[in-house]
C-alpha positions as CSV (number, residue, x, y, z in Angstrom):
1,X,60.5,102.5,17.7
2,X,60.9,106.2,18.1
3,X,58.4,108.5,16.6
4,X,59.3,110.5,13.5
5,X,58.6,114.2,13.4
6,X,58.9,116.8,10.6
7,X,58.8,120.6,11.3
8,X,56.1,122.7,9.7
9,X,56.7,126.1,8.1
10,X,55.9,127.6,11.5
11,X,58.4,125.2,13.2
12,X,55.7,123.1,14.8
13,X,56.0,119.3,14.9
14,X,54.2,117.1,12.4
15,X,54.0,113.4,13.1
16,X,55.1,111.0,10.3
17,X,53.7,107.4,10.4
18,X,53.8,105.0,7.5
19,X,54.4,108.0,5.1
20,X,51.3,109.8,6.3
21,X,51.6,113.2,7.9
22,X,49.6,114.3,11.0
23,X,49.1,117.8,12.5
24,X,48.8,118.2,16.3
25,X,45.1,118.7,17.2
26,X,45.0,118.8,20.9
27,X,46.6,117.6,24.1
28,X,44.5,116.0,26.9
29,X,46.4,115.0,30.0
30,X,49.4,113.0,28.8
31,X,47.8,112.1,25.4
32,X,48.5,114.0,22.2
33,X,45.8,113.8,19.5
34,X,46.8,114.1,15.8
35,X,44.8,114.6,12.7
36,X,45.7,113.9,9.0
37,X,47.3,116.9,7.3
38,X,44.7,116.5,4.5
39,X,41.7,116.8,6.9
40,X,40.6,120.0,5.2
41,X,41.7,119.2,1.6
42,X,40.1,115.7,1.3
43,X,38.1,115.7,4.5
44,X,40.3,112.8,5.7
45,X,39.2,111.7,9.2
46,X,42.2,109.5,10.0
47,X,43.7,110.2,13.4
48,X,46.5,109.2,15.7
49,X,47.1,109.3,19.5
50,X,50.5,109.3,21.2
51,X,51.8,109.3,24.7
52,X,55.5,110.2,25.0
53,X,57.4,108.3,22.3
54,X,54.7,105.7,21.7
55,X,51.5,105.4,19.6
56,X,48.6,104.4,21.8
57,X,45.8,104.5,19.1
58,X,45.7,104.5,15.3
59,X,42.1,105.8,15.4
60,X,39.0,104.2,13.9
61,X,39.0,105.9,10.5
62,X,41.3,105.0,7.5
63,X,42.8,107.5,5.2
64,X,40.7,108.4,2.2
65,X,43.9,109.0,0.1
66,X,47.2,107.2,-0.6
67,X,50.4,108.0,1.2
68,X,52.7,110.3,-0.7
69,X,56.2,108.8,0.1
70,X,57.9,111.3,-2.3
71,X,56.4,114.3,-0.5
72,X,57.4,112.9,2.9
73,X,61.0,112.3,1.8
74,X,61.1,115.8,0.3
75,X,59.9,117.3,3.5
76,X,62.6,115.4,5.4
77,X,65.3,116.7,3.1
78,X,64.0,120.3,3.4
79,X,63.9,119.9,7.2
80,X,67.5,118.8,7.1
81,X,68.5,121.7,4.9
82,X,66.8,124.2,7.3
83,X,68.4,122.7,10.4
84,X,71.8,122.8,8.7
85,X,71.2,126.4,7.7
86,X,70.5,127.3,11.3
87,X,73.3,125.4,13.0
88,X,76.3,125.7,10.6
89,X,78.2,128.3,8.7
90,X,78.2,126.2,5.5
91,X,77.3,128.1,2.3
92,X,73.9,127.5,0.7
93,X,75.7,125.7,-2.2
94,X,77.4,123.3,0.2
95,X,74.2,122.6,2.2
96,X,72.1,121.9,-0.9
97,X,74.9,119.8,-2.4
98,X,75.2,117.7,0.8
99,X,71.5,117.2,1.1
100,X,71.2,116.0,-2.5
101,X,73.6,113.1,-2.1
102,X,71.9,109.8,-2.7
103,X,68.5,111.4,-3.6
104,X,66.5,109.2,-6.0
105,X,65.1,110.5,-9.3
106,X,61.6,110.2,-7.9
107,X,62.4,112.5,-5.0
108,X,64.6,114.9,-7.0
109,X,61.7,115.6,-9.3
110,X,59.6,116.8,-6.4
111,X,62.1,119.0,-4.7
112,X,62.1,122.8,-5.2
113,X,64.7,124.2,-7.6
114,X,68.2,124.5,-6.4
115,X,67.9,128.3,-6.5
116,X,64.7,128.1,-4.4
117,X,66.4,126.0,-1.8
118,X,69.3,128.3,-1.6
119,X,66.9,131.3,-1.2
120,X,65.2,129.4,1.7
121,X,68.5,129.0,3.4
122,X,69.3,132.7,3.1
123,X,65.8,133.7,4.3
124,X,66.1,131.4,7.4
125,X,69.4,133.0,8.3
126,X,68.0,136.5,7.8
127,X,65.2,135.7,10.2
128,X,67.5,134.2,12.7
129,X,69.8,137.2,12.6
130,X,67.7,140.1,11.4
131,X,70.0,142.9,12.5
132,X,69.1,146.5,12.9
133,X,67.2,148.6,10.4
134,X,69.0,148.7,7.1
135,X,70.4,152.1,6.3
136,X,69.8,153.8,3.0
137,X,73.0,155.8,2.8
138,X,76.5,155.4,4.2
139,X,75.9,158.5,6.4
140,X,72.9,156.7,7.9
141,X,74.8,153.8,9.4
142,X,74.7,153.7,13.2
143,X,76.6,150.7,14.7
144,X,75.1,149.0,17.8
145,X,77.9,148.0,20.1
146,X,77.4,144.3,19.1
147,X,78.6,145.1,15.6
148,X,81.7,146.9,16.8
149,X,83.2,144.0,18.8
150,X,84.6,140.6,17.9
151,X,83.0,137.4,19.3
152,X,85.6,137.7,22.1
153,X,84.3,141.2,22.9
154,X,87.4,143.0,21.7
155,X,87.2,146.2,19.7
156,X,86.7,145.2,16.0
157,X,85.5,148.4,14.3
158,X,88.9,150.2,14.7
159,X,88.0,153.2,12.7
160,X,84.9,154.9,11.4
161,X,85.5,158.1,9.5
162,X,82.0,159.3,10.4
163,X,78.6,160.0,8.7
164,X,79.7,161.4,5.4
165,X,79.3,160.1,1.9
166,X,83.0,159.3,1.7
167,X,82.8,157.1,4.8
168,X,85.6,154.5,5.4
169,X,85.2,151.7,7.9
170,X,88.3,149.7,9.1
171,X,87.8,146.4,10.9
172,X,90.8,144.8,12.7
173,X,92.0,144.0,16.2
174,X,95.0,145.2,18.3
175,X,96.6,141.8,17.8
176,X,96.0,141.9,14.1
177,X,97.6,145.3,13.9
178,X,100.6,144.2,15.9
179,X,101.0,141.2,13.6
180,X,100.8,143.6,10.6
181,X,103.6,145.7,12.2
182,X,105.8,142.6,12.6
183,X,105.2,141.6,9.0
184,X,107.8,142.9,6.5
185,X,105.8,141.9,3.5
186,X,102.1,142.9,2.9
187,X,99.6,141.7,0.4
188,X,96.6,143.8,-0.5
189,X,93.7,143.4,-2.8
190,X,90.1,144.6,-3.2
191,X,86.9,142.8,-4.2
192,X,83.5,144.4,-4.9
193,X,81.4,141.2,-4.9
194,X,81.2,140.7,-1.1
195,X,81.0,144.4,-0.2
196,X,77.6,145.7,1.0
197,X,75.6,147.7,-1.6
198,X,76.5,151.0,0.2
199,X,80.3,150.5,-0.4
200,X,82.3,150.1,-3.6
201,X,84.7,147.4,-2.3
202,X,86.1,145.4,0.6
203,X,89.8,146.0,0.7
204,X,91.9,143.6,2.7
205,X,95.5,143.7,3.8
206,X,97.3,140.5,4.6
207,X,100.6,140.0,6.4
208,X,103.0,137.2,5.9
209,X,103.5,135.1,9.1
210,X,104.9,131.6,9.3
211,X,105.2,131.5,5.5
212,X,101.4,132.0,5.3
213,X,99.2,134.9,4.2
214,X,97.0,136.0,7.0
215,X,94.1,138.6,6.7
216,X,94.8,141.4,9.2
217,X,92.9,144.5,8.1
218,X,89.4,144.6,6.4
219,X,88.3,148.0,5.1
220,X,85.0,149.0,3.5
221,X,85.8,151.8,1.0
222,X,83.4,154.2,-0.8
223,X,85.4,154.2,-4.1
224,X,88.7,153.3,-5.6
225,X,90.3,156.7,-5.8
226,X,93.9,157.7,-4.9
227,X,92.6,159.9,-2.0
228,X,90.6,157.1,-0.5
229,X,93.6,154.8,-0.5
230,X,95.7,157.5,1.1
231,X,93.2,157.9,3.9
232,X,93.1,154.2,4.4
233,X,96.9,153.8,4.7
234,X,97.3,156.9,6.7
235,X,94.7,155.7,9.2
236,X,96.5,152.3,9.5
237,X,99.6,154.2,10.4
238,X,97.7,156.1,13.1
239,X,96.2,152.9,14.5
240,X,99.6,151.2,14.7
241,X,102.5,153.6,14.5
242,X,105.1,150.9,14.1
243,X,104.0,149.6,10.8
244,X,106.9,149.7,8.3
245,X,106.6,147.2,5.5
246,X,109.5,146.5,3.2
247,X,107.3,145.3,0.3
248,X,103.6,145.5,-0.6
249,X,102.3,143.3,-3.3
250,X,99.2,144.6,-5.1
251,X,97.6,144.5,-8.6
252,X,98.4,147.1,-11.2
253,X,96.0,149.8,-10.1
254,X,97.5,153.2,-10.4
255,X,95.5,154.8,-7.5
256,X,96.8,152.4,-4.9
257,X,100.3,152.5,-6.3
258,X,100.4,156.2,-5.8
259,X,98.9,156.0,-2.4
260,X,101.5,153.5,-1.2
261,X,104.3,155.6,-2.5
262,X,102.9,158.6,-0.7
263,X,102.3,157.0,2.6
264,X,105.2,154.6,2.7
265,X,108.0,156.2,0.8
266,X,110.9,153.8,0.2
267,X,108.7,150.7,0.3
268,X,109.1,148.3,-2.7
269,X,105.7,148.1,-4.5
270,X,105.5,144.7,-6.1
271,X,102.9,143.7,-8.7
272,X,101.0,140.4,-8.8
273,X,102.7,138.1,-11.3
274,X,99.3,136.5,-12.3
275,X,97.9,140.0,-13.1
276,X,101.1,140.8,-15.1
277,X,100.5,137.7,-17.2
278,X,96.9,138.5,-17.6
279,X,97.8,142.0,-18.9
280,X,100.1,140.4,-21.6
281,X,97.4,137.9,-22.6
282,X,94.8,140.7,-22.9
283,X,97.1,142.4,-25.4
284,X,97.4,139.1,-27.3
285,X,93.6,138.9,-27.4
286,X,93.0,142.6,-28.4
287,X,95.5,142.2,-31.3
288,X,93.6,139.2,-32.8
289,X,96.2,136.6,-31.8
290,X,94.2,134.5,-29.3
291,X,93.4,131.8,-31.8
292,X,97.0,131.6,-33.0
293,X,98.1,131.4,-29.3
294,X,95.6,128.6,-28.6
295,X,96.4,126.5,-31.7
296,X,100.1,127.0,-32.2
297,X,102.2,125.7,-29.3
298,X,105.5,127.2,-30.6
299,X,103.9,130.6,-31.0
300,X,102.4,130.4,-27.5
301,X,105.7,129.4,-25.9
302,X,107.5,132.3,-27.7
303,X,104.9,134.8,-26.4
304,X,105.4,133.6,-22.9
305,X,109.1,134.8,-23.2
306,X,107.6,138.2,-22.3
307,X,106.4,136.9,-18.9
308,X,109.6,135.0,-18.4
309,X,111.5,138.3,-18.4
310,X,110.1,138.8,-14.9
311,X,112.6,136.2,-13.7
312,X,115.7,137.9,-15.1
313,X,117.9,139.9,-12.6
314,X,116.9,143.6,-12.7
315,X,120.3,144.7,-14.0
316,X,119.9,142.2,-16.9
317,X,116.3,143.0,-17.8
318,X,116.5,145.5,-20.5
319,X,119.5,143.8,-22.1
320,X,117.6,140.5,-22.1
321,X,114.6,142.2,-23.8
322,X,116.9,143.7,-26.4
323,X,118.5,140.3,-27.0
324,X,115.1,138.8,-27.8
325,X,114.5,141.6,-30.4
326,X,118.0,141.3,-31.9
327,X,117.5,137.6,-32.4
328,X,114.1,138.1,-34.0
329,X,112.5,135.7,-31.6
330,X,109.0,137.1,-32.1
331,X,107.1,136.7,-35.4
332,X,106.1,139.9,-37.3
333,X,102.4,139.5,-36.5
334,X,103.3,139.8,-32.8
335,X,104.8,143.3,-33.2
336,X,101.7,145.1,-31.7
337,X,102.0,143.0,-28.6
338,X,105.8,143.7,-28.4
339,X,105.1,147.5,-28.8
340,X,102.6,147.3,-25.9
341,X,105.0,145.4,-23.7
342,X,107.8,147.8,-24.5
343,X,105.7,150.9,-23.8
344,X,104.1,149.5,-20.6
345,X,106.7,147.4,-19.0
346,X,110.2,148.2,-20.5
347,X,110.2,151.8,-21.7
348,X,110.6,152.8,-25.3
349,X,113.8,154.4,-26.4
350,X,113.7,158.2,-27.2
351,X,115.6,159.9,-30.0
352,X,118.8,159.7,-28.0
353,X,118.2,155.9,-27.5
354,X,117.6,156.4,-23.8
355,X,114.6,154.5,-22.6
356,X,111.7,156.5,-21.3
357,X,110.2,155.4,-18.0
358,X,107.6,152.6,-18.5
359,X,104.2,152.8,-17.1
360,X,105.1,150.3,-14.4
361,X,108.6,150.3,-13.0
362,X,110.8,147.2,-13.6
363,X,111.1,146.5,-9.9
364,X,107.4,146.3,-9.6
365,X,106.9,143.3,-11.9
366,X,110.3,141.6,-11.5
367,X,110.1,138.4,-9.6
368,X,113.8,137.4,-9.4
369,X,114.4,138.4,-5.8
370,X,111.0,137.1,-4.7
371,X,111.9,133.6,-5.8
372,X,115.3,133.7,-4.1
373,X,113.6,134.9,-0.9
374,X,110.8,132.4,-1.1
375,X,108.1,135.2,-1.2
376,X,104.8,134.8,-2.9
377,X,104.7,136.2,-6.4
378,X,101.0,136.5,-6.7
379,X,97.9,137.6,-4.7
380,X,96.2,134.3,-5.4
381,X,96.0,133.5,-1.7
382,X,94.0,136.8,-1.2
383,X,91.7,136.0,-4.0
384,X,91.2,132.6,-2.6
385,X,90.3,134.2,0.8
386,X,87.8,136.5,-1.0
387,X,86.1,133.4,-2.6
388,X,85.9,131.6,0.7
389,X,84.4,134.7,2.4
390,X,81.9,135.0,-0.5
391,X,80.9,131.3,0.0
392,X,80.4,132.0,3.7
393,X,78.1,134.9,2.9
394,X,76.1,132.7,0.5
395,X,75.8,135.4,-2.2
396,X,77.0,138.7,-3.4
397,X,76.5,142.2,-1.9
398,X,75.1,141.3,1.5
399,X,73.5,144.0,3.7
400,X,75.9,145.8,6.1
401,X,74.7,143.8,9.2
402,X,75.0,140.4,7.5
403,X,78.4,141.4,6.2
404,X,79.7,142.4,9.7
405,X,78.4,139.2,11.3
406,X,80.2,137.2,8.7
407,X,83.4,139.2,9.1
408,X,83.2,138.6,12.9
409,X,83.0,134.9,12.3
410,X,85.9,135.0,9.8
411,X,88.0,136.9,12.4
412,X,87.2,134.2,15.0
413,X,88.4,131.5,12.5
414,X,91.4,133.7,11.7
415,X,92.4,133.9,15.4
416,X,92.2,130.1,15.7
417,X,94.5,129.7,12.6
418,X,97.0,132.2,14.0
419,X,97.2,130.4,17.3
420,X,97.7,127.1,15.5
421,X,100.5,128.5,13.4
422,X,102.1,129.8,16.6
423,X,101.9,126.3,18.1
424,X,103.9,124.9,15.2
425,X,101.1,123.6,13.0
426,X,101.8,123.8,9.3
427,X,99.6,125.9,7.1
428,X,97.7,124.1,4.3
429,X,100.1,123.1,1.6
430,X,99.6,124.4,-1.9
431,X,98.7,121.9,-4.6
432,X,101.6,119.6,-5.7
433,X,101.6,120.9,-9.3
434,X,102.1,124.4,-8.1
435,X,104.9,123.4,-5.7
436,X,106.6,121.5,-8.4
437,X,106.4,124.4,-10.9
438,X,107.7,126.8,-8.3
439,X,110.6,124.5,-7.6
440,X,111.5,124.2,-11.3
441,X,111.6,127.9,-11.7
442,X,113.7,128.3,-8.6
443,X,116.2,125.7,-9.9
444,X,116.4,127.6,-13.2
445,X,117.1,130.9,-11.4
446,X,119.8,129.4,-9.2
447,X,121.5,128.0,-12.3
448,X,121.1,131.2,-14.3
449,X,124.3,132.7,-15.7
450,X,123.8,135.9,-17.8
451,X,127.2,135.2,-19.5
452,X,125.5,132.3,-21.2
453,X,122.7,132.5,-23.8
454,X,119.7,134.1,-22.2
455,X,117.2,132.8,-24.7
456,X,117.3,129.1,-23.6
457,X,116.9,130.3,-20.0
458,X,113.8,132.3,-20.9
459,X,112.5,129.4,-22.8
460,X,112.9,127.2,-19.8
461,X,111.0,129.6,-17.6
462,X,108.3,130.0,-20.3
463,X,107.6,126.3,-20.2
464,X,106.5,126.8,-16.6
465,X,104.2,129.7,-17.2
466,X,100.5,129.5,-18.2
467,X,98.2,132.3,-19.3
């Protein structure tokens, strides 16, 4: 029977026999002598001798204490957690969850808290990959060559604006940029949770290849201003002169909208349909109608007519909105929401009954052509990528070196996915309920005839929308 060992805090072996733990005392010739781990606490004189993988002597003294099976099992579980932390990229949450499967109540009560075990994982990984000295300011960051290259030793830090407080860092590869140039449709979004403390956000740009959203540019930005976005997009054009997207799908952030229009005149700026729906629902909330929405199914369906307007052809949009008003579809208490929608998304009529420009252009939030062209209507894939990257990091706001290490690993995984797509492998399918919903909306759009009553069409679309 093979000997069982458990690692100590200093990564030295401890011998486990009959649920007693022994520390190594000395080695003489081929024999290793072990003493009970409680030799100082209880003056236990129990000993053990081993040669290779066999016990040669149990010693003459018995233990003066009982074996603590729960502690031994806890030590084994913690050893397993530490080994997994060193040898995998799994998040602390996944590692602790896997280690807890089948653990008895007696053992569970002796384990450290979940937060403590997750912290142990993060500490181990920090020691394994300590990185250079942590900078205090953006201007202090000096990249060792290791942090500027991918795992395949290709240039990864494609642009560094230099040691100023408004520093911008762009990570990508030549192949990524070439794929971005060949992608007619871009998807862009930012997240602050995974950005290092010295930066305001990680902004990623994805391209659409093989009907799948692929992250191609990762940028650390100092803020969310129009000027910063202009610098980012301008630098991408310098890195790859052939980029020329037809559409860019983003959230409804004015700074990035203006930057895109400045750097890519003529591109169609599209808004995320999910964020569009969230804007409408926030208006419902702010006007005291959330409870009515959540308890009155007919009222809720009627309010979703507003979102359903996104699936009307552009040249029928204003007329369809007016038709809803003329037919008194909305109850009087919804008027503040209708006013908000008209000001923000439609454009309110002036004294001459000509509609003013809305805050967001109709083409930005209209999804009619996107459905016909089988293009994504939302940035949900990007937000899913952000969540996955956050899980890889094991927490929020990692230091700059941990962030870059994780980004390099993500890029390696991304290169694998890209090659698999090129080989004909299918990207992961979306959940069936989402595929079915998208297909229902597509059928409704293909059957739409503006000469018929628009209201039933909008009601049909509204049935397939959730806030």
